[in-house]
C-alpha positions in Angstrom: 7.9 92.2 -18.1 8.5 89.2 -15.8 4.8 89.3 -14.9 3.9 88.9 -18.6 6.4 86.0 -18.9 4.4 84.0 -16.2 0.9 85.1 -17.0 1.0 85.5 -20.9 -0.5 82.7 -23.1 -1.9 80.8 -20.1 -3.9 78.6 -22.4 -1.1 77.6 -24.4 1.1 76.7 -21.5 -1.7 74.7 -19.9 -2.2 72.6 -23.0 1.5 72.0 -23.2 1.6 70.8 -19.6 -1.3 68.4 -20.3 0.4 67.1 -23.3 3.7 66.6 -21.4 1.7 64.7 -18.7 0.0 62.6 -21.3 3.4 61.9 -23.0 4.8 61.0 -19.5 2.0 58.6 -18.7 2.2 57.0 -22.2 5.9 56.3 -21.8 5.5 54.9 -18.4 2.7 52.6 -19.5 4.6 51.4 -22.5 7.1 50.0 -20.0 4.6 48.7 -17.5 3.2 45.2 -17.5 0.5 43.2 -15.6 0.9 39.6 -14.6 -1.7 37.0 -13.2 -0.2 33.8 -12.0 -0.7 30.8 -9.8 1.9 30.7 -6.9 2.5 27.7 -4.6 1.8 28.5 -0.8 4.5 27.2 1.6 3.7 27.0 5.3 6.5 26.4 7.9 5.7 25.6 11.5 8.2 25.0 14.6 9.5 21.5 15.1 6.8 20.7 17.9 3.9 21.6 15.7 2.5 19.9 12.5 -0.1 21.0 9.9 -3.2 19.0 10.1 -5.2 20.8 7.5 -4.6 23.7 5.1 -7.5 25.3 3.2 -5.3 26.1 0.1 -1.9 25.2 -1.5 -2.1 27.8 -4.2 -2.7 31.5 -4.7 -3.7 33.6 -7.6 -1.7 36.8 -7.7 -2.1 39.8 -10.0 1.2 41.8 -10.2 2.1 45.1 -11.9 5.5 46.6 -12.6 8.3 47.5 -14.9 8.1 45.1 -18.0 11.6 43.8 -17.4 10.9 43.1 -13.7 7.6 41.3 -14.6 9.3 39.3 -17.2 11.9 38.2 -14.8 9.2 37.4 -12.0 7.2 35.4 -14.4 10.2 33.1 -15.2 10.8 32.7 -11.4 7.3 31.7 -10.7 7.5 28.9 -13.4 10.8 27.9 -12.0 9.4 27.8 -8.3 11.9 30.4 -7.3 9.0 32.6 -6.1 6.7 31.3 -3.5 4.1 32.5 -1.2 5.6 31.7 2.3 4.2 31.9 5.8 6.5 31.1 8.7 5.1 30.4 12.2 8.2 31.2 14.3 6.6 30.1 17.6 4.1 27.6 18.8 0.7 29.3 19.2 0.2 30.3 22.9 -2.4 28.1 24.7 -2.3 25.2 22.3 -2.8 22.0 24.2 -3.7 19.7 21.5 -4.6 21.5 18.2 -5.5 25.0 17.2 -7.1 26.7 14.0 -5.7 29.9 12.6 -6.7 32.3 9.8 -3.7 33.9 8.1 -3.8 36.9 5.8 -1.9 36.9 2.6 0.2 40.1 2.4 2.9 41.4 -0.1 5.6 40.3 2.6 4.4 36.7 2.0 6.0 36.8 -1.6 9.6 37.4 -2.2 9.0 40.0 -5.0 11.5 42.6 -6.4 10.9 46.0 -4.8 9.6 47.7 -8.0 6.8 45.0 -8.4 3.4 45.8 -6.9 0.9 43.0 -5.8 -2.3 44.5 -7.0 -4.6 41.6 -5.6 -4.4 38.0 -4.3 -7.0 35.4 -4.2 -7.8 34.1 -1.7 -6.6 37.0 0.4 -6.3 34.6 3.6 -6.0 31.0 4.4 -7.0 28.7 7.3 -4.6 26.2 8.9 -5.3 23.6 11.6 -2.2 23.0 13.7 -1.6 20.2 16.1 0.9 19.5 18.8 3.3 16.8 18.1 4.4 13.8 20.6 6.4 10.7 20.4 4.7 7.3 20.9 5.7 3.5 20.5 3.5 1.9 17.8 3.3 -1.7 16.9 4.7 -2.5 13.5 2.3 -4.1 11.0 3.8 -5.8 7.9 2.3 -4.5 4.7 2.4 -6.9 1.6 1.6 -6.5 -1.9 1.2 -9.1 -4.6 0.9 -12.9 -4.3 3.5 -15.8 -3.9 4.1 -18.0 -7.0 1.2 -20.5 -7.7 1.4 -23.4 -5.1 3.2 -21.3 -2.3 2.0 -19.4 0.7 3.4 -17.3 3.4 3.4 -19.8 6.2 4.7 -17.2 8.9 6.1 -13.7 9.2 8.3 -12.1 11.7 9.3 -8.4 12.2 12.0 -7.0 14.4 11.8 -4.7 16.2 8.1 -5.3 16.8 7.5 -1.6 17.9 8.9 1.7 16.6 9.1 5.2 17.9 6.9 7.5 15.9 6.4 11.4 16.0 3.0 12.7 15.2 -0.1 14.8 16.2 -1.0 14.4 19.7 -4.7 13.7 18.9 -3.8 11.3 16.2 -1.4 9.1 18.3 -4.0 8.9 21.1 -6.2 7.0 18.7 -3.8 4.6 17.1 -1.7 1.7 18.2 0.0 0.4 15.1 1.8 1.6 11.9 2.5 -0.2 8.7 5.8 -0.9 6.9 6.2 0.2 3.5 4.6 -2.3 1.1 6.7 -5.4 0.7 6.5 -7.0 -2.7 6.0 -10.8 -2.5 5.0 -11.3 -6.0 6.0 -14.7 -7.4 8.2 -15.6 -4.3 9.0 -19.4 -3.6 10.9 -21.4 -1.2 14.0 -20.1 -2.8 13.6 -16.9 -0.9 13.7 -18.6 2.5 17.5 -18.3 2.3 17.6 -14.5 1.5 16.0 -13.2 4.6 16.1 -10.9 6.7 14.9 -8.1 4.4 15.4 -4.5 5.7 12.2 -2.6 5.3 11.2 1.0 6.0 8.2 2.4 7.9 5.3 4.0 6.1 5.3 7.8 7.1 1.6 7.9 7.9 -1.1 6.4 10.1 -4.6 5.5 9.1 -7.5 6.6 11.2 -11.2 5.7 10.9 -13.5 8.6 10.9 -17.1 7.5 10.3 -17.3 5.6 7.0 -13.8 6.8 5.6 -10.2 6.2 6.4 -8.1 9.2 7.1 -4.3 9.3 6.4 -2.3 11.5 8.8 1.4 12.1 8.2 3.8 11.1 10.9 7.6 10.8 11.2 9.6 7.5 11.9 13.3 7.4 11.5 13.7 3.6 12.2 13.4 0.6 9.8 12.8 -3.0 10.6 14.1 -6.5 9.5 11.6 -8.9 8.1 11.7 -12.8 8.0 9.2 -14.6 5.9 8.6 -18.5 5.9 7.6 -19.5 2.5 6.0 -23.0 2.2 4.3 -25.1 -0.4 0.5 -24.6 -0.3 -1.4 -27.5 1.1 -4.5 -28.8 -0.5 -6.8 -31.8 -0.7 -8.0 -33.8 -3.6 -10.8 -36.2 -3.8 -11.0 -39.6 -5.9 -14.5 -40.9 -6.4 -13.6 -44.4 -7.5 -10.4 -46.3 -7.0 -10.2 -50.1 -7.7 -8.8 -52.2 -4.7 -6.1 -54.5 -5.7 -5.7 -58.0 -4.2 -2.2 -59.2 -3.3 -1.8 -63.0 -3.3 0.9 -65.6 -4.3 1.0 -66.5 -8.0 -0.5 -70.1 -7.3 -3.1 -69.1 -4.9 -5.7 -71.7 -5.0 -8.7 -69.9 -4.0 -11.2 -67.6 -5.8 -11.8 -64.3 -4.0 -15.0 -62.3 -3.9 -14.9 -58.7 -2.7 -18.2 -57.0 -1.4 -16.8 -53.6 -2.7 -14.2 -53.5 -5.4 -14.0 -49.7 -5.6 -13.9 -47.1 -2.7 -13.7 -43.2 -2.4 -10.4 -41.7 -1.3 -9.4 -38.1 -0.2 -5.7 -37.2 0.0 -3.9 -34.1 1.0 -0.4 -32.7 0.2 1.3 -29.9 -1.7 -1.0 -28.3 -4.3 1.5 -28.4 -7.1 1.9 -32.1 -6.6 -1.8 -33.0 -6.1 -2.6 -31.2 -9.4 -0.4 -33.7 -11.3 -1.9 -36.8 -9.6 -4.5 -39.2 -11.1 -6.2 -42.5 -9.9 -3.0 -44.6 -11.1 -0.8 -42.8 -8.6 -3.0 -44.0 -5.6 -2.6 -47.8 -4.9 -5.1 -49.5 -2.7 -4.7 -53.2 -1.8 -5.4 -56.0 0.6 -3.3 -59.0 1.3 -5.1 -62.4 1.3 -1.9 -64.6 1.4 -2.7 -66.1 4.8 -6.5 -66.5 4.3 -8.3 -69.8 3.6 -11.8 -70.6 2.8 -14.7 -70.4 3.6 -14.7 -66.9 5.1 -16.3 -64.2 5.3 -13.2 -62.1 6.3 -12.7 -58.4 6.9 -9.4 -57.2 5.6 -7.8 -53.7 6.3 -7.2 -51.8 3.0 -3.6 -50.6 2.7 -2.4 -47.7 0.6 0.7 -46.8 -1.3 1.0 -42.9 -2.0 3.6 -40.7 -3.6 6.1 -39.0 -1.4 4.6 -36.1 0.7 1.0 -37.2 0.1 -1.2 -38.5 2.9 -4.6 -39.8 3.4 -7.2 -37.4 5.0 -9.3 -40.1 6.5 -8.6 -43.6 7.8 -9.4 -46.3 5.0 -12.3 -48.7 5.8 -12.0 -52.6 5.9 -13.3 -54.6 3.0 -15.5 -57.7 3.4 -14.5 -60.6 1.3 -15.3 -64.5 0.7 -13.1 -67.3 -0.4 -13.8 -70.5 -2.0 -12.0 -73.5 -3.6 -11.1 -73.0 -7.2 -13.2 -75.3 -9.4 -10.9 -77.6 -11.7 -11.7 -78.6 -15.1 -10.9 -82.5 -14.1 -13.4 -82.1 -11.3 -16.2 -81.0 -13.7 -15.6 -84.0 -15.9 
């Protein structure tokens, strides 16, 4: 009787077992979900080591698990709460300058819930180039952006301290001697800013190396800042006048006629550009003084000049040749 219970209707019982298994798989699959997402890759290294190169910063992961868990993981990935992390706890042995490593991506790199399976990841490994850090004093180079107001220039710049301590890759600091400040904006400044210095300016957290025909930016660390003094001055320029008439200074009852060999000369002046741009020939006065001269001549007289304040001659003025003669009176003609 017992034997018949277990051996009777075998085909029917086998079909029931298959149906039960299929039902179980259907039920499981209804509550299981797949997810493919991009995940950020974060690499941590010891304090005396820095990352010079990293082959990738993102991974494509294919995950599978209960629908509720996958839904939660999807939200956490979008909110950057789930990352792929690799932590190098110790400096690589034997590293004197730099070393390249290939790191496999495993499930342990992702902080996934226990019921979520990592089906695949691409790429499944990544390369990092690690460099040993050192400290070095570098000269500070002032980095400017923009231009002063029209008519003004930076006459002088002073940075204190002139050197700062920088921490960076050993091989990089061997090849560099200076580091830039963060860009200082000088757009539109005038002499009014001379009273506002010093400015406190931070240090740019990178150095620039030239490799072949291109510049390479390498991250470094500097915890110092500097003070900056700028001397703003009016821009100096020159202006050329082709033809200025020479005036003759004489008493009102001067009894002689004067004949100049050249009545006009060329003049070049210099001074603040803003002032020069406004000047014309009437603002430059050239004259000779004949008060003490008597006929017949000829004479050579120095040309004197009257200029607006802060304006100067570029070259010394020449002498002018002149002749004097008695004024012919009407009574004498008769």
